[in-house]
Kinemage of the C-alpha trace (Angstrom):
@kinemage 1
@onewidth
@group {chain A} dominant
@subgroup {mainchain}
@vectorlist {calphas} color= white
{ca unk a 1} P -29.367 21.442 -4.334
{ca unk a 2} L -28.001 20.477 -0.922
{ca unk a 3} L -30.530 20.546 1.918
{ca unk a 4} L -28.081 21.910 4.467
{ca unk a 5} L -25.817 24.884 5.175
{ca unk a 6} L -22.195 25.192 6.220
{ca unk a 7} L -23.374 25.832 9.776
{ca unk a 8} L -25.169 22.488 9.740
{ca unk a 9} L -21.903 20.764 8.846
{ca unk a 10} L -20.097 22.639 11.607
{ca unk a 11} L -22.795 21.618 14.115
{ca unk a 12} L -22.586 17.931 13.245
{ca unk a 13} L -18.786 18.048 13.118
{ca unk a 14} L -18.747 19.402 16.702
{ca unk a 15} L -21.108 16.651 17.872
{ca unk a 16} L -19.037 13.980 16.140
{ca unk a 17} L -15.844 15.335 17.723
{ca unk a 18} L -17.453 14.836 21.143
{ca unk a 19} L -18.181 11.194 20.292
{ca unk a 20} L -14.664 10.753 18.927
{ca unk a 21} L -13.255 11.827 22.304
{ca unk a 22} L -15.694 9.612 24.205
{ca unk a 23} L -14.668 6.568 22.162
{ca unk a 24} L -10.977 7.226 22.812
{ca unk a 25} L -9.877 8.011 19.270
{ca unk a 26} L -6.634 9.986 19.057
{ca unk a 27} L -6.662 12.183 15.951
{ca unk a 28} L -4.649 14.870 14.228
{ca unk a 29} L -6.421 18.235 13.925
{ca unk a 30} L -8.976 17.752 11.152
{ca unk a 31} L -9.800 20.150 8.294
{ca unk a 32} L -12.568 19.717 5.720
{ca unk a 33} L -12.919 21.200 2.250
{ca unk a 34} L -16.287 21.194 0.484
{ca unk a 35} L -15.860 20.694 -3.265
{ca unk a 36} L -17.925 19.994 -6.378
{ca unk a 37} L -17.689 16.839 -8.457
{ca unk a 38} L -15.174 18.346 -10.907
{ca unk a 39} L -12.779 19.210 -8.100
{ca unk a 40} L -13.262 15.761 -6.557
{ca unk a 41} L -12.332 14.165 -9.893
{ca unk a 42} L -9.162 16.261 -9.926
{ca unk a 43} L -8.252 15.221 -6.390
{ca unk a 44} L -8.884 11.573 -7.308
{ca unk a 45} L -6.547 11.842 -10.308
{ca unk a 46} L -3.886 13.325 -8.024
{ca unk a 47} L -4.427 10.646 -5.320
{ca unk a 48} L -6.079 13.184 -3.058
{ca unk a 49} L -3.291 15.742 -3.119
{ca unk a 50} L -4.152 19.445 -3.512
{ca unk a 51} L -0.844 19.906 -5.331
{ca unk a 52} L 1.042 17.432 -7.504
{ca unk a 53} L 3.646 17.459 -10.249
{ca unk a 54} L 2.260 17.333 -13.817
{ca unk a 55} L 2.357 14.191 -15.923
{ca unk a 56} L 0.211 13.007 -18.814
{ca unk a 57} L -0.988 9.946 -16.856
{ca unk a 58} L -2.840 12.163 -14.375
{ca unk a 59} L -4.680 13.904 -17.199
{ca unk a 60} L -5.558 10.504 -18.632
{ca unk a 61} L -6.841 9.371 -15.227
{ca unk a 62} L -8.968 12.511 -14.909
{ca unk a 63} L -10.575 12.076 -18.334
{ca unk a 64} L -11.278 8.402 -17.673
{ca unk a 65} L -12.861 9.109 -14.282
{ca unk a 66} L -14.924 11.981 -15.692
{ca unk a 67} L -16.186 9.895 -18.623
{ca unk a 68} L -17.197 7.012 -16.365
{ca unk a 69} L -18.947 9.418 -13.998
{ca unk a 70} L -20.734 11.382 -16.760
{ca unk a 71} L -22.140 8.192 -18.277
{ca unk a 72} L -23.175 6.754 -14.914
{ca unk a 73} L -20.797 3.805 -15.135
{ca unk a 74} L -19.173 4.611 -11.780
{ca unk a 75} L -19.749 7.043 -8.966
{ca unk a 76} L -17.408 9.104 -6.834
{ca unk a 77} L -16.123 8.300 -3.349
{ca unk a 78} L -18.109 9.732 -0.475
{ca unk a 79} L -14.900 11.192 0.902
{ca unk a 80} L -11.158 11.464 0.466
{ca unk a 81} L -8.836 12.034 3.394
{ca unk a 82} L -5.108 12.750 3.359
{ca unk a 83} L -2.616 11.381 5.855
{ca unk a 84} L -1.277 14.776 6.915
{ca unk a 85} L -1.027 16.880 10.054
{ca unk a 86} L -3.472 18.595 10.159
{ca unk a 87} L -5.461 15.972 8.259
{ca unk a 88} L -7.332 17.210 5.185
{ca unk a 89} L -10.556 15.664 3.869
{ca unk a 90} L -12.848 16.553 0.971
{ca unk a 91} L -16.652 16.519 1.116
{ca unk a 92} L -18.789 16.428 -2.037
{ca unk a 93} L -21.086 19.463 -2.073
{ca unk a 94} L -23.951 17.540 -3.723
{ca unk a 95} L -24.097 14.806 -1.076
{ca unk a 96} L -27.060 14.755 1.298
{ca unk a 97} L -26.741 15.927 4.904
{ca unk a 98} L -26.868 12.331 6.176
{ca unk a 99} L -24.094 11.309 3.824
{ca unk a 100} L -21.970 14.251 4.988
{ca unk a 101} L -22.479 13.242 8.633
{ca unk a 102} L -21.502 9.655 7.873
{ca unk a 103} L -18.501 10.838 5.869
{ca unk a 104} L -17.256 13.145 8.631
{ca unk a 105} L -17.454 10.312 11.174
{ca unk a 106} L -15.684 7.959 8.731
{ca unk a 107} L -12.896 10.506 8.226
{ca unk a 108} L -12.152 10.665 11.952
{ca unk a 109} L -11.692 6.883 11.948
{ca unk a 110} L -9.089 7.191 9.171
{ca unk a 111} L -7.475 10.117 10.972
{ca unk a 112} L -6.990 8.075 14.149
{ca unk a 113} L -5.603 5.157 12.151
{ca unk a 114} L -3.118 7.361 10.282
{ca unk a 115} L -1.838 8.852 13.515
{ca unk a 116} L -1.438 5.635 15.476
{ca unk a 117} L -0.688 2.703 13.156
{ca unk a 118} L 3.027 1.848 13.081
{ca unk a 119} L 3.271 1.655 9.277
{ca unk a 120} L 2.565 5.396 8.986
{ca unk a 121} L 5.313 6.479 11.401
{ca unk a 122} L 7.761 7.016 8.523
{ca unk a 123} L 5.443 9.221 6.423
{ca unk a 124} L 6.132 12.508 8.295
{ca unk a 125} L 2.527 13.742 7.993
{ca unk a 126} L 3.402 17.271 9.116
{ca unk a 127} L 5.327 17.706 5.847
{ca unk a 128} L 2.927 15.907 3.494
{ca unk a 129} L 1.210 18.799 1.738
{ca unk a 130} L 4.297 21.026 1.713
{ca unk a 131} L 6.448 18.151 0.478
{ca unk a 132} L 4.166 17.317 -2.450
{ca unk a 133} L 4.006 20.997 -3.376
{ca unk a 134} L 7.809 21.277 -3.290
{ca unk a 135} L 8.096 18.209 -5.524
{ca unk a 136} L 5.621 19.732 -7.985
{ca unk a 137} L 7.555 23.016 -8.103
{ca unk a 138} L 10.859 21.244 -8.752
{ca unk a 139} L 9.527 19.104 -11.586
{ca unk a 140} L 7.724 22.051 -13.223
{ca unk a 141} L 11.006 23.937 -13.088
{ca unk a 142} L 12.810 21.114 -14.894
{ca unk a 143} L 10.047 20.965 -17.525
{ca unk a 144} L 10.371 24.728 -18.087
{ca unk a 145} L 14.178 24.590 -18.409
{ca unk a 146} L 15.079 24.851 -22.146
{ca unk a 147} L 17.966 22.378 -21.884
{ca unk a 148} L 15.661 19.730 -20.349
{ca unk a 149} L 12.068 20.329 -21.395
{ca unk a 150} L 8.749 18.587 -20.826
{ca unk a 151} L 9.403 15.636 -23.157
{ca unk a 152} L 12.557 14.489 -21.344
{ca unk a 153} L 10.883 14.946 -17.956
{ca unk a 154} L 7.820 12.925 -18.921
{ca unk a 155} L 9.882 10.165 -20.551
{ca unk a 156} L 11.869 9.714 -17.353
{ca unk a 157} L 8.715 9.838 -15.241
{ca unk a 158} L 7.165 7.132 -17.457
{ca unk a 159} L 10.009 4.785 -16.536
{ca unk a 160} L 10.036 5.796 -12.865
{ca unk a 161} L 6.262 5.300 -12.494
{ca unk a 162} L 6.483 1.826 -14.056
{ca unk a 163} L 9.096 0.741 -11.491
{ca unk a 164} L 8.015 2.787 -8.473
{ca unk a 165} L 6.436 -0.103 -6.531
{ca unk a 166} L 9.631 -2.146 -6.812
{ca unk a 167} L 10.761 -0.990 -3.392
{ca unk a 168} L 10.902 -2.124 0.216
{ca unk a 169} L 7.510 -3.015 1.658
{ca unk a 170} L 8.152 -2.766 5.406
{ca unk a 171} L 9.483 0.732 6.009
{ca unk a 172} L 9.590 0.138 9.765
{ca unk a 173} L 12.765 -1.937 9.220
{ca unk a 174} L 15.767 0.339 8.882
{ca unk a 175} L 17.699 -0.045 5.648
{ca unk a 176} L 21.453 -0.402 6.075
{ca unk a 177} L 23.926 1.471 3.921
{ca unk a 178} L 26.202 -0.578 1.656
{ca unk a 179} L 29.120 -0.076 4.062
{ca unk a 180} L 26.963 -1.276 6.964
{ca unk a 181} L 25.876 -4.280 4.901
{ca unk a 182} L 29.524 -5.184 4.226
{ca unk a 183} L 30.338 -4.881 7.944
{ca unk a 184} L 27.383 -7.149 8.702
{ca unk a 185} L 28.524 -9.739 6.155
{ca unk a 186} L 31.990 -9.796 7.699
{ca unk a 187} L 30.507 -10.153 11.195
{ca unk a 188} L 28.279 -13.031 10.095
{ca unk a 189} L 31.134 -14.825 8.329
{ca unk a 190} L 33.605 -14.406 11.201
{ca unk a 191} L 33.599 -17.470 13.543
{ca unk a 192} L 32.668 -16.819 17.138
{ca unk a 193} L 35.345 -17.051 19.802
{ca unk a 194} L 35.537 -20.693 20.878
{ca unk a 195} L 36.957 -21.244 24.391
{ca unk a 196} L 37.543 -24.923 23.487
{ca unk a 197} L 39.239 -24.228 20.198
{ca unk a 198} L 42.183 -26.515 21.072
{ca unk a 199} L 40.012 -29.623 21.040
{ca unk a 200} L 37.586 -28.640 18.284
{ca unk a 201} L 38.068 -28.765 14.552
{ca unk a 202} L 39.348 -25.445 13.330
{ca unk a 203} L 36.560 -23.228 11.980
{ca unk a 204} L 37.181 -21.874 8.531
{ca unk a 205} L 36.573 -18.236 7.653
{ca unk a 206} L 34.816 -17.911 4.308
{ca unk a 207} L 35.511 -14.373 3.219
{ca unk a 208} L 32.453 -12.674 1.676
{ca unk a 209} L 32.789 -10.868 -1.638
{ca unk a 210} L 32.964 -7.267 -0.442
{ca unk a 211} L 33.536 -5.879 -3.925
{ca unk a 212} L 30.135 -6.955 -5.197
{ca unk a 213} L 27.566 -4.188 -5.764
{ca unk a 214} L 25.163 -4.399 -4.076
{ca unk a 215} L 26.698 -6.484 -1.258
{ca unk a 216} L 23.218 -7.961 -0.547
{ca unk a 217} L 20.125 -7.947 -2.814
{ca unk a 218} L 18.467 -4.519 -2.988
{ca unk a 219} L 14.695 -4.057 -3.489
{ca unk a 220} L 14.777 -0.261 -4.012
{ca unk a 221} L 15.255 -0.249 -7.785
{ca unk a 222} L 14.887 3.494 -8.362
{ca unk a 223} L 17.280 4.433 -5.562
{ca unk a 224} L 19.829 1.847 -6.686
{ca unk a 225} L 19.816 3.208 -10.237
{ca unk a 226} L 20.022 6.756 -8.927
{ca unk a 227} L 23.070 5.932 -6.812
{ca unk a 228} L 24.923 3.608 -9.231
{ca unk a 229} L 24.314 4.865 -12.756
{ca unk a 230} L 27.157 7.371 -13.208
{ca unk a 231} L 25.694 8.735 -16.450
{ca unk a 232} L 22.496 10.145 -14.942
{ca unk a 233} L 22.298 13.914 -14.696
{ca unk a 234} L 21.405 15.597 -11.415
{ca unk a 235} L 17.859 16.465 -12.512
{ca unk a 236} L 17.292 12.822 -13.475
{ca unk a 237} L 18.478 11.668 -10.063
{ca unk a 238} L 16.170 14.219 -8.461
{ca unk a 239} L 13.157 12.927 -10.408
{ca unk a 240} L 13.868 9.365 -9.312
{ca unk a 241} L 14.111 10.581 -5.722
{ca unk a 242} L 10.778 12.411 -5.967
{ca unk a 243} L 8.935 9.403 -7.387
{ca unk a 244} L 10.464 7.090 -4.781
{ca unk a 245} L 9.585 9.399 -1.869
{ca unk a 246} L 5.987 9.818 -3.026
{ca unk a 247} L 5.638 6.059 -3.489
{ca unk a 248} L 6.903 5.491 0.050
{ca unk a 249} L 4.163 7.812 1.282
{ca unk a 250} L 1.467 5.587 -0.264
{ca unk a 251} L 2.952 2.175 0.678
{ca unk a 252} L 1.393 2.178 4.206
{ca unk a 253} L -2.034 2.898 2.713
{ca unk a 254} L -1.645 -0.036 0.327
{ca unk a 255} L -0.448 -2.290 3.145
{ca unk a 256} L -3.346 -1.431 5.520
{ca unk a 257} L -6.338 -1.035 3.172
{ca unk a 258} L -8.515 -3.670 4.890
{ca unk a 259} L -7.616 -2.583 8.424
{ca unk a 260} L -7.967 1.122 7.657
{ca unk a 261} L -11.332 0.982 5.879
{ca unk a 262} L -12.700 -1.492 8.397
{ca unk a 263} L -11.572 0.711 11.297
{ca unk a 264} L -13.204 3.821 9.822
{ca unk a 265} L -16.414 1.882 9.089
{ca unk a 266} L -16.456 0.388 12.602
{ca unk a 267} L -16.282 3.818 14.200
{ca unk a 268} L -18.561 5.716 11.815
{ca unk a 269} L -21.194 3.079 12.653
{ca unk a 270} L -20.525 3.414 16.387
{ca unk a 271} L -20.570 7.222 16.249
{ca unk a 272} L -23.767 7.583 14.212
{ca unk a 273} L -25.603 5.017 16.333
{ca unk a 274} L -24.820 7.148 19.394
{ca unk a 275} L -25.843 10.499 17.842
{ca unk a 276} L -29.593 9.818 18.125
{ca unk a 277} L -30.206 11.023 14.589
{ca unk a 278} L -33.679 12.154 13.519
{ca unk a 279} L -35.653 9.283 12.007
{ca unk a 280} L -35.267 10.354 8.386
{ca unk a 281} L -31.488 10.723 8.779
{ca unk a 282} L -31.217 7.445 10.670
{ca unk a 283} L -33.039 5.489 7.967
{ca unk a 284} L -30.821 6.992 5.278
{ca unk a 285} L -27.759 6.195 7.370
{ca unk a 286} L -28.752 2.506 7.516
{ca unk a 287} L -29.099 2.414 3.733
{ca unk a 288} L -25.807 4.258 3.082
{ca unk a 289} L -23.867 2.216 5.624
{ca unk a 290} L -25.054 -1.070 4.149
{ca unk a 291} L -24.183 0.132 0.652
{ca unk a 292} L -20.608 0.738 1.780
{ca unk a 293} L -19.984 -2.433 3.800
{ca unk a 294} L -22.036 -5.000 1.880
{ca unk a 295} L -20.223 -8.067 0.509
{ca unk a 296} L -19.559 -8.004 -3.232
{ca unk a 297} L -20.198 -11.323 -5.030
{ca unk a 298} L -17.036 -12.662 -6.639
{ca unk a 299} L -14.850 -9.923 -5.153
{ca unk a 300} L -13.453 -8.784 -1.823
{ca unk a 301} L -14.882 -5.614 -0.249
{ca unk a 302} L -12.210 -4.315 2.179
{ca unk a 303} L -14.875 -2.324 4.066
{ca unk a 304} L -16.905 -5.489 4.668
{ca unk a 305} L -14.015 -7.764 5.625
{ca unk a 306} L -12.337 -5.127 7.799
{ca unk a 307} L -15.535 -4.225 9.668
{ca unk a 308} L -16.430 -7.849 10.377
{ca unk a 309} L -12.922 -8.553 11.664
{ca unk a 310} L -12.858 -5.532 13.984
{ca unk a 311} L -16.287 -6.480 15.356
{ca unk a 312} L -15.055 -10.028 15.943
{ca unk a 313} L -11.916 -8.810 17.737
{ca unk a 314} L -14.064 -6.744 20.102
{ca unk a 315} L -16.315 -9.746 20.733
{ca unk a 316} L -13.322 -11.979 21.492
{ca unk a 317} L -12.117 -9.551 24.126
{ca unk a 318} L -15.514 -9.086 25.782
{ca unk a 319} L -17.235 -12.463 25.349
{ca unk a 320} L -14.695 -15.051 24.145
{ca unk a 321} L -15.653 -18.663 23.553
{ca unk a 322} L -13.963 -21.287 25.760
{ca unk a 323} L -11.511 -22.070 22.938
{ca unk a 324} L -10.669 -18.376 22.430
{ca unk a 325} L -10.275 -17.540 26.130
{ca unk a 326} L -6.822 -19.115 26.350
{ca unk a 327} L -5.473 -16.964 23.487
{ca unk a 328} L -6.695 -13.672 24.995
{ca unk a 329} L -4.244 -12.117 27.510
{ca unk a 330} L -5.707 -11.981 30.992
{ca unk a 331} L -7.394 -8.684 31.792
{ca unk a 332} L -7.710 -7.594 28.146
{ca unk a 333} L -11.077 -6.218 27.061
{ca unk a 334} L -12.443 -5.855 23.552
{ca unk a 335} L -11.470 -2.179 23.644
{ca unk a 336} L -7.893 -3.057 24.621
{ca unk a 337} L -7.604 -5.541 21.746
{ca unk a 338} L -9.029 -3.058 19.249
{ca unk a 339} L -6.593 -0.258 19.998
{ca unk a 340} L -3.547 -2.481 20.421
{ca unk a 341} L -4.217 -4.257 17.113
{ca unk a 342} L -4.808 -0.935 15.355
{ca unk a 343} L -1.327 0.141 16.440
{ca unk a 344} L 0.844 -2.888 15.712
{ca unk a 345} L -0.581 -4.698 12.661
{ca unk a 346} L -0.831 -4.304 8.916
{ca unk a 347} L -3.186 -6.282 6.677
{ca unk a 348} L -1.049 -9.418 6.375
{ca unk a 349} L -0.419 -9.805 10.120
{ca unk a 350} L -3.971 -8.630 10.900
{ca unk a 351} L -5.511 -11.391 8.796
{ca unk a 352} L -2.976 -14.015 9.826
{ca unk a 353} L -3.726 -13.386 13.517
{ca unk a 354} L -7.455 -12.743 13.573
{ca unk a 355} L -9.136 -14.366 10.552
{ca unk a 356} L -9.964 -17.883 11.738
{ca unk a 357} L -11.915 -20.775 10.269
{ca unk a 358} L -15.184 -19.839 11.999
{ca unk a 359} L -15.158 -16.249 10.718
{ca unk a 360} L -14.085 -17.294 7.230
{ca unk a 361} L -17.030 -19.690 7.080
{ca unk a 362} L -19.384 -16.931 8.233
{ca unk a 363} L -18.002 -14.681 5.475
{ca unk a 364} L -18.328 -17.432 2.824
{ca unk a 365} L -14.789 -16.865 1.571
{ca unk a 366} L -13.607 -19.105 -1.255
{ca unk a 367} L -10.759 -19.482 -3.733
{ca unk a 368} L -11.124 -19.691 -7.496
{ca unk a 369} L -8.785 -20.208 -10.444
{ca unk a 370} L -9.121 -19.665 -14.176
{ca unk a 371} L -9.694 -22.883 -16.137
{ca unk a 372} L -9.803 -22.089 -19.826
{ca unk a 373} L -12.405 -19.362 -20.317
{ca unk a 374} L -14.093 -20.086 -16.978
{ca unk a 375} L -13.442 -19.310 -13.337
{ca unk a 376} L -13.700 -22.442 -11.194
{ca unk a 377} L -14.035 -22.527 -7.398
{ca unk a 378} L -11.200 -24.723 -6.089
{ca unk a 379} L -11.529 -24.312 -2.304
{ca unk a 380} L -14.174 -23.116 0.138
{ca unk a 381} L -13.881 -22.257 3.813
{ca unk a 382} L -14.631 -25.699 5.213
{ca unk a 383} L -12.576 -28.015 7.401
{ca unk a 384} L -10.223 -28.942 4.564
{ca unk a 385} L -10.100 -25.791 2.446
{ca unk a 386} L -10.111 -22.762 4.728
{ca unk a 387} L -6.318 -22.662 5.160
{ca unk a 388} L -5.754 -22.672 1.384
{ca unk a 389} L -8.300 -19.874 1.001
{ca unk a 390} L -6.559 -17.881 3.723
{ca unk a 391} L -3.089 -18.347 2.230
{ca unk a 392} L -4.366 -17.214 -1.176
{ca unk a 393} L -5.872 -14.116 0.448
{ca unk a 394} L -2.603 -13.361 2.245
{ca unk a 395} L -0.679 -13.571 -1.029
{ca unk a 396} L -2.916 -11.033 -2.748
{ca unk a 397} L -3.503 -8.266 -0.214
{ca unk a 398} L -1.410 -5.170 0.303
{ca unk a 399} L 1.747 -5.288 -1.779
{ca unk a 400} L 1.325 -9.041 -2.240
{ca unk a 401} L 0.116 -8.524 -5.807
{ca unk a 402} L 3.404 -6.825 -6.747
{ca unk a 403} L 6.253 -9.259 -7.532
{ca unk a 404} L 9.388 -8.948 -5.416
{ca unk a 405} L 12.330 -8.035 -7.680
{ca unk a 406} L 15.795 -7.430 -6.253
{ca unk a 407} L 19.045 -6.138 -7.739
{ca unk a 408} L 21.586 -8.957 -7.356
{ca unk a 409} L 24.592 -7.650 -9.284
{ca unk a 410} L 25.317 -4.310 -10.983
{ca unk a 411} L 28.258 -5.715 -12.979
{ca unk a 412} L 27.031 -9.089 -14.154
{ca unk a 413} L 29.516 -10.765 -16.532
{ca unk a 414} L 31.786 -7.756 -15.847
{ca unk a 415} L 30.092 -5.586 -18.500
{ca unk a 416} L 27.756 -3.489 -16.317
{ca unk a 417} L 24.764 -5.700 -17.079
{ca unk a 418} L 22.199 -5.233 -14.310
{ca unk a 419} L 21.234 -8.660 -12.939
{ca unk a 420} L 18.004 -9.020 -10.966
{ca unk a 421} L 16.299 -11.887 -9.186
{ca unk a 422} L 12.582 -12.572 -8.881
{ca unk a 423} L 11.438 -14.035 -5.535
{ca unk a 424} L 9.151 -16.609 -7.130
{ca unk a 425} L 6.245 -17.597 -4.854
{ca unk a 426} L 4.438 -19.973 -7.168
{ca unk a 427} L 3.069 -17.211 -9.399
{ca unk a 428} L 4.791 -16.649 -12.737
{ca unk a 429} L 5.382 -13.159 -14.058
{ca unk a 430} L 3.140 -11.956 -16.864
{ca unk a 431} L 5.690 -11.776 -19.661
{ca unk a 432} L 4.118 -8.806 -21.471
{ca unk a 433} L 4.430 -6.714 -18.317
{ca unk a 434} L 7.893 -8.089 -17.599
{ca unk a 435} L 9.013 -7.024 -21.073
{ca unk a 436} L 7.696 -3.480 -20.629
{ca unk a 437} L 9.163 -3.155 -17.138
{ca unk a 438} L 12.586 -4.389 -18.233
{ca unk a 439} L 12.432 -1.943 -21.142
{ca unk a 440} L 11.916 0.935 -18.730
{ca unk a 441} L 14.680 -0.401 -16.498
{ca unk a 442} L 17.005 -0.595 -19.505
{ca unk a 443} L 16.185 3.030 -20.294
{ca unk a 444} L 17.175 4.132 -16.798
{ca unk a 445} L 20.256 1.899 -16.463
{ca unk a 446} L 21.576 2.484 -19.968
{ca unk a 447} L 22.971 -1.052 -20.362
{ca unk a 448} L 21.578 -4.607 -20.650
{ca unk a 449} L 19.227 -5.802 -17.927
{ca unk a 450} L 18.725 -9.498 -17.063
{ca unk a 451} L 16.062 -10.924 -14.761
{ca unk a 452} L 16.177 -14.477 -13.397
{ca unk a 453} L 12.739 -15.975 -12.768
{ca unk a 454} L 10.718 -19.170 -13.168
{ca unk a 455} L 8.365 -19.636 -16.126
{ca unk a 456} L 6.200 -22.745 -16.350
{ca unk a 457} L 8.405 -24.459 -13.783
{ca unk a 458} L 11.669 -23.732 -15.591
{ca unk a 459} L 14.458 -21.391 -14.508
{ca unk a 460} L 14.414 -18.626 -17.124
{ca unk a 461} L 16.462 -15.518 -17.891
{ca unk a 462} L 14.610 -12.507 -19.300
{ca unk a 463} L 16.898 -9.957 -20.934
{ca unk a 464} L 16.350 -6.509 -22.415
{ca unk a 465} L 19.185 -4.949 -24.394
{ca unk a 466} L 19.889 -2.909 -27.481
{ca unk a 467} L 18.207 -5.583 -29.626
{ca unk a 468} L 15.099 -5.657 -27.481
{ca unk a 469} L 13.572 -8.367 -25.291
{ca unk a 470} L 14.513 -12.056 -25.145
{ca unk a 471} L 13.695 -15.021 -22.906
{ca unk a 472} L 15.988 -18.019 -22.465
{ca unk a 473} L 15.374 -21.091 -20.319
{ca unk a 474} L 18.328 -22.368 -18.305
{ca unk a 475} L 19.762 -25.698 -19.372
């Protein structure tokens, strides 16, 4: 049984809010819901949302999480917080009072980050909960419609879920319409006015192919199919729109995992250290905090890396070394650097700017590769290897683990074959996943789908058509 009452939570929440204001955090109004472990499992399966459209994969996720929890294989998160306005967070009823205090302080760190980081500006947090509920109602209505039915809905959602992360990563960059893209291509191809044209060689105008669809490569696979497959019904287009919109909501969280968790850990530590907790609560806090932010051998703990980086940024602003002093703008304090970085970076730029050789050595970061059945360390953070370790880290954080696939031509070979290109970065596609993904893409497009990539150093075309999957190396 919990050793506290609801009034105790309200008391500590009020005290934490005072510290939040003192530290300069700028938060949405915050709401908390106390739930049991079964409800928390449900929220986890639905990615924290109180309402979500039905799909068999969420039931599968719930049963897997429940089985792992019941057998003690894995625990549950201390908290879950939604990027919404007002922000909504869940507290586990069975957690101790100290853990609830720590969790509440941690939530306010996330809240401030959601409100102020640039990547979340496109998520429209005031509509989050209502938007997810509206999506759920629409999809349930399609499933209940006799002419459509649950099977058709779930089959389409299977394909949409498999391709959902094949979308633009930086939502802060405005996407041009196809007409705007064509105007841009014409503007780029048109020679500038040359006042000395009489004495210069005549500049040739190379007319771009304005009939090609898309005019420039398009990363939003679901939206492209929705807009260019004339055989899709309206409910199918709506489902693709729903999946795409919900994926866009989660992209900023994927792209800022290290920053976000580190920021919340930095401030829950700062807040609880200033609360003058009773000794028994303070000792438990030290244990809980270290459990959350400890390094994990052979893996990367985003809480640990993020916290250490935020602490180092504050130190650089307040007590920089002689070498660091030149890179810190004059008059900037550690507090200034913290809040400015929180606003303008995402994980890739955050690590590229602030993770240097000295800190990487302190963190004992290293790079490893599979060699046969073993994992072999190939680089460590020393004078010669730290840059390779850093580049490997940059490739694998955020959306870096998702290959970049773009639609190149919707009428390849003039038979409506969908031609895609893979932005190869040295990592080959896993062919079993490529086959499944192209199969789902073929289901949505309705015609052959061809993907150009590199396999084992050779230019290769992967195709999925009526006869199934095939791979052919270019000559």
